[in-house]
MARBA-3410 file (N, C-alpha, C, O; in Angstrom, 1 decimal):
104
85.9,-87.3,106.7,86.7,-87.3,107.9,87.9,-86.4,107.7,88.4,-86.2,106.6 ~ 88.2,-85.7,108.8,89.3,-84.8,108.7,90.6,-85.5,109.0,90.6,-86.6,109.7 ~ 91.8,-85.0,108.5,93.0,-85.7,108.8,93.3,-85.6,110.3,93.0,-84.6,111.0 ~ 93.9,-86.7,110.9,94.2,-86.7,112.3,93.1,-87.1,113.2,93.2,-87.1,114.4 ~ 91.9,-87.4,112.6,90.8,-87.8,113.5,90.7,-89.2,113.8,89.9,-89.7,114.5
91.7,-90.0,113.3,91.9,-91.4,113.6,90.6,-92.2,113.2,90.2,-93.1,114.0 ~ 90.0,-91.9,112.1,88.9,-92.7,111.6,87.6,-92.2,112.2,86.6,-92.9,111.9 ~ 87.5,-91.2,112.9,86.3,-90.7,113.5,85.8,-89.5,112.6,86.6,-88.8,112.1 ~ 84.5,-89.3,112.5,84.0,-88.1,111.9,84.5,-86.9,112.5,84.8,-86.9,113.7 ~ 84.6,-85.8,111.8,85.2,-84.5,112.3,84.5,-84.0,113.5,85.1,-83.6,114.5
83.1,-84.1,113.5,82.3,-83.7,114.7,82.6,-84.5,116.0,82.7,-83.9,117.1 ~ 82.8,-85.8,115.8,83.1,-86.6,117.0,84.5,-86.3,117.5,84.7,-86.2,118.7 ~ 85.5,-86.0,116.6,86.8,-85.7,117.1,86.8,-84.4,117.8,87.5,-84.2,118.9 ~ 86.1,-83.4,117.3,86.0,-82.1,118.0,85.3,-82.2,119.4,85.7,-81.6,120.3 ~ 84.3,-83.1,119.5,83.6,-83.3,120.7,84.6,-84.0,121.7,84.6,-83.6,122.9
85.4,-84.9,121.3,86.4,-85.6,122.1,87.4,-84.6,122.6,87.7,-84.6,123.8 ~ 87.8,-83.7,121.8,88.8,-82.6,122.2,88.1,-81.7,123.2,88.8,-81.3,124.2 ~ 86.9,-81.4,123.1,86.2,-80.5,124.1,86.1,-81.2,125.4,86.2,-80.5,126.4 ~ 85.8,-82.5,125.4,85.8,-83.2,126.7,87.1,-83.2,127.4,87.2,-82.9,128.5 ~ 88.2,-83.5,126.6,89.5,-83.5,127.1,89.9,-82.1,127.7,90.5,-82.0,128.7
89.5,-81.0,126.9,89.8,-79.7,127.4,89.1,-79.3,128.7,89.6,-78.7,129.6 ~ 87.8,-79.8,128.8,87.1,-79.5,130.0,87.7,-80.2,131.2,87.8,-79.6,132.3 ~ 88.1,-81.5,131.0,88.7,-82.2,132.1,90.1,-81.6,132.5,90.4,-81.4,133.7 ~ 90.8,-81.2,131.5,92.1,-80.5,131.7,91.9,-79.3,132.6,92.7,-79.0,133.5 ~ 90.9,-78.5,132.3,90.7,-77.3,133.1,90.3,-77.6,134.5,90.6,-76.7,135.4
89.7,-78.7,134.8,89.3,-79.1,136.1,90.5,-79.6,137.0,90.4,-79.5,138.2 ~ 91.5,-80.1,136.3,92.7,-80.7,137.1,93.7,-79.6,137.4,94.0,-78.7,136.7 ~ 94.2,-79.7,138.6,95.3,-78.8,139.1,96.6,-79.3,138.4,96.7,-80.3,137.8 ~ 97.6,-78.4,138.5,98.9,-78.8,137.9,99.5,-80.1,138.6,100.0,-80.9,137.8 ~ 99.3,-80.2,139.9,99.8,-81.4,140.5,99.0,-82.7,140.1,99.6,-83.7,139.9
97.7,-82.5,139.9,96.9,-83.6,139.4,97.3,-84.0,138.0,97.4,-85.2,137.7 ~ 97.6,-83.0,137.2,98.1,-83.3,135.8,99.4,-84.1,135.8,99.7,-85.0,135.0 ~ 100.3,-83.7,136.8,101.6,-84.4,136.9,101.3,-85.9,137.3,101.9,-86.8,136.7 ~ 100.4,-86.1,138.2,100.1,-87.5,138.6,99.5,-88.3,137.4,99.9,-89.4,137.2 ~ 98.6,-87.6,136.7,98.0,-88.3,135.5,99.1,-88.7,134.5,99.1,-89.8,134.0
100.1,-87.8,134.3,101.2,-88.1,133.4,102.0,-89.3,133.8,102.4,-90.1,133.0 ~ 102.2,-89.4,135.1,102.9,-90.5,135.7,102.1,-91.8,135.5,102.7,-92.9,135.2 ~ 100.8,-91.7,135.7,99.9,-92.9,135.6,100.0,-93.4,134.1,100.1,-94.6,133.9 ~ 99.9,-92.5,133.2,100.0,-92.8,131.7,101.3,-93.5,131.4,101.4,-94.4,130.6 ~ 102.4,-93.1,132.1,103.7,-93.7,131.9,103.8,-95.1,132.6,104.9,-95.7,132.4
102.8,-95.4,133.4,102.9,-96.8,134.0,103.5,-96.8,135.4,103.8,-97.8,135.9 ~ 103.7,-95.6,136.0,104.3,-95.5,137.3,103.4,-96.0,138.4,102.2,-95.9,138.3 ~ 104.0,-96.6,139.4,103.2,-97.0,140.6,103.1,-95.9,141.6,103.9,-94.9,141.5 ~ 102.2,-95.9,142.5,102.0,-94.9,143.5,103.3,-94.5,144.2,103.6,-93.3,144.4 ~ 104.0,-95.5,144.6,105.2,-95.3,145.4,106.2,-94.6,144.5,106.9,-93.6,145.0
106.3,-94.9,143.3,107.3,-94.2,142.4,106.9,-92.8,142.1,107.7,-91.9,142.1 ~ 105.6,-92.5,142.0,105.1,-91.2,141.8,105.4,-90.4,143.1,105.9,-89.2,143.0 ~ 105.1,-90.9,144.2,105.4,-90.3,145.5,106.9,-89.9,145.6,107.2,-88.7,146.0 ~ 107.8,-90.8,145.3,109.2,-90.5,145.3,109.6,-89.4,144.4,110.3,-88.5,144.7 ~ 109.0,-89.4,143.2,109.3,-88.4,142.1,108.9,-87.1,142.6,109.5,-86.1,142.3
107.7,-87.0,143.2,107.1,-85.7,143.6,107.5,-85.3,145.0,107.0,-84.2,145.5 ~ 108.2,-86.1,145.7,108.7,-85.8,147.1,107.5,-85.7,148.1,107.5,-84.8,148.9 ~ 106.7,-86.7,148.0,105.6,-86.8,149.0,105.4,-88.3,149.4,106.2,-89.1,149.1 ~ 104.3,-88.5,150.1,104.0,-89.9,150.6,103.1,-90.6,149.7,102.3,-90.0,148.9 ~ 103.1,-91.9,149.7,102.3,-92.7,148.8,100.8,-92.5,149.1,100.0,-92.5,148.2
100.4,-92.3,150.4,99.0,-92.0,150.8,98.5,-90.7,150.1,97.3,-90.7,149.8 ~ 99.4,-89.8,150.0,99.0,-88.5,149.4,98.6,-88.7,147.9,97.7,-88.2,147.4 ~ 99.4,-89.6,147.3,99.1,-89.9,145.9,97.8,-90.6,145.8,97.0,-90.3,144.9 ~ 97.5,-91.5,146.7,96.2,-92.2,146.7,95.1,-91.3,146.8,94.1,-91.4,146.2 ~ 95.3,-90.3,147.7,94.2,-89.3,147.9,94.0,-88.5,146.6,92.9,-88.2,146.3
95.1,-88.0,146.0,95.0,-87.3,144.7,94.3,-88.1,143.7,93.4,-87.6,143.0 ~ 94.6,-89.4,143.6,94.0,-90.3,142.6,92.4,-90.4,142.8,91.7,-90.4,141.8 ~ 92.0,-90.4,144.0,90.5,-90.5,144.3,89.9,-89.2,143.7,88.8,-89.2,143.1 ~ 90.5,-88.1,144.0,90.0,-86.8,143.5,90.0,-86.8,141.9,89.1,-86.3,141.3 ~ 91.1,-87.2,141.4,91.3,-87.3,139.9,90.2,-88.2,139.3,89.6,-87.8,138.3
90.0,-89.3,139.9,88.9,-90.3,139.4,87.6,-89.6,139.4,86.8,-89.7,138.5 ~ 87.3,-88.9,140.5,86.0,-88.1,140.6,85.9,-87.1,139.5,84.9,-87.0,138.8 ~ 87.0,-86.3,139.2,86.9,-85.2,138.2,86.8,-85.8,136.8,86.3,-85.1,136.0 ~ 87.4,-86.9,136.6,87.4,-87.5,135.2,86.3,-88.5,135.0,86.0,-88.8,133.8 ~ 85.7,-88.9,136.0,84.6,-89.9,135.9,85.0,-91.3,135.6,84.3,-92.1,135.1
86.3,-91.6,136.0,86.8,-93.0,135.8,86.8,-93.7,137.2,86.7,-93.0,138.2 ~ 87.1,-95.0,137.2,87.1,-95.7,138.4,88.4,-96.3,138.8,88.6,-96.8,140.0 ~ 89.4,-96.4,137.9,90.7,-97.0,138.3,91.8,-96.4,137.4,91.5,-95.6,136.4 ~ 93.0,-96.7,137.7,94.2,-96.2,137.0,94.2,-96.6,135.5,94.7,-95.8,134.7 ~ 93.8,-97.8,135.2,93.8,-98.2,133.8,92.8,-97.4,133.0,93.1,-96.9,131.9
91.7,-97.2,133.5,90.6,-96.4,132.9,91.1,-95.0,132.7,90.8,-94.3,131.7 ~ 91.8,-94.4,133.7,92.3,-93.1,133.7,93.4,-93.0,132.6,93.3,-92.0,131.8 ~ 94.3,-93.9,132.5,95.3,-93.9,131.4,94.6,-94.0,130.0,95.0,-93.2,129.1 ~ 93.7,-94.8,129.8,93.0,-94.9,128.5,92.2,-93.7,128.2,92.2,-93.2,127.1 ~ 91.5,-93.1,129.2,90.8,-91.9,129.0,91.7,-90.8,128.6,91.4,-90.0,127.7
92.8,-90.7,129.3,93.8,-89.6,129.0,94.3,-89.8,127.6,94.4,-88.8,126.8 ~ 94.7,-91.0,127.2,95.3,-91.2,125.8,94.2,-90.9,124.8,94.6,-90.5,123.7 ~ 93.0,-91.2,125.1,91.9,-91.0,124.1,91.6,-89.5,123.9,91.3,-89.1,122.8 ~ 91.9,-88.7,124.9,91.7,-87.2,124.8,93.0,-86.6,124.7,93.7,-86.3,125.6 ~ 93.4,-86.3,123.4,94.7,-85.8,123.1,95.1,-84.5,123.9,96.2,-84.4,124.3
94.1,-83.6,124.0,94.4,-82.4,124.7,94.8,-82.7,126.2,95.8,-82.0,126.7 ~ 94.2,-83.6,126.8,94.5,-84.0,128.2,95.9,-84.7,128.2,96.7,-84.5,129.1 ~ 96.1,-85.6,127.2,97.4,-86.3,127.2,98.5,-85.4,127.0,99.6,-85.6,127.7 ~ 98.4,-84.4,126.2,99.5,-83.4,126.0,99.7,-82.6,127.2,100.9,-82.3,127.6 ~ 98.7,-82.2,127.9,98.8,-81.4,129.1,99.5,-82.2,130.2,100.4,-81.7,130.9
99.1,-83.5,130.3,99.7,-84.4,131.3,101.2,-84.6,131.0,102.1,-84.7,131.9 ~ 101.5,-84.8,129.7,102.9,-85.0,129.3,103.8,-83.7,129.6,104.9,-83.8,130.1 ~ 103.2,-82.6,129.4,103.9,-81.3,129.7,104.1,-81.2,131.2,105.2,-80.7,131.6 ~ 103.1,-81.6,132.0,103.2,-81.4,133.4,104.3,-82.4,134.0,104.9,-82.0,135.1 ~ 104.5,-83.5,133.4,105.5,-84.4,133.9,106.9,-84.3,133.4,107.9,-84.8,134.0
107.1,-83.6,132.3,108.4,-83.5,131.6,108.8,-82.0,131.7,108.3,-81.2,131.0 ~ 109.8,-81.7,132.6,110.2,-80.3,132.7,110.7,-79.7,131.4,110.5,-78.5,131.2 ~ 111.3,-80.5,130.5,111.8,-79.9,129.2,110.6,-79.5,128.4,110.7,-78.4,127.7 ~ 109.5,-80.2,128.4,108.4,-79.8,127.6,107.7,-78.5,128.2,107.2,-77.7,127.5 ~ 107.7,-78.5,129.6,107.1,-77.3,130.2,107.9,-76.0,129.8,107.2,-75.0,129.6
109.2,-76.1,129.7,110.0,-74.9,129.4,109.8,-74.5,127.9,109.8,-73.3,127.6 ~ 109.5,-75.5,127.0,109.3,-75.2,125.6,108.0,-74.4,125.4,107.9,-73.6,124.5 ~ 107.0,-74.6,126.3,105.7,-74.1,126.0,105.4,-72.8,126.8,104.3,-72.4,126.9 ~ 106.5,-72.2,127.4,106.3,-71.0,128.2,106.5,-69.8,127.3,106.4,-68.7,127.8
END
């Protein structure tokens, strides 16, 4: 096992990262922002206020995000994101302006 693989064989960890990378590439910047807020436990209304839009717009985005990630609800989305480190890091960068500036 390689360090940092959290008890998984190295091949499985690499496969997990490739899945996260593929999903990350499919999501838009706005979708990544929403995923980041979901992981933080925000409600649709809170996300809408933060992003300056309507709650229904967030619901529409979530349906698209669920389709792109292959999950069916926000809990599954949060767990999927946390499981795929590449995706979790991208979502964190998308929601935190300080992190976005560090990686430019």
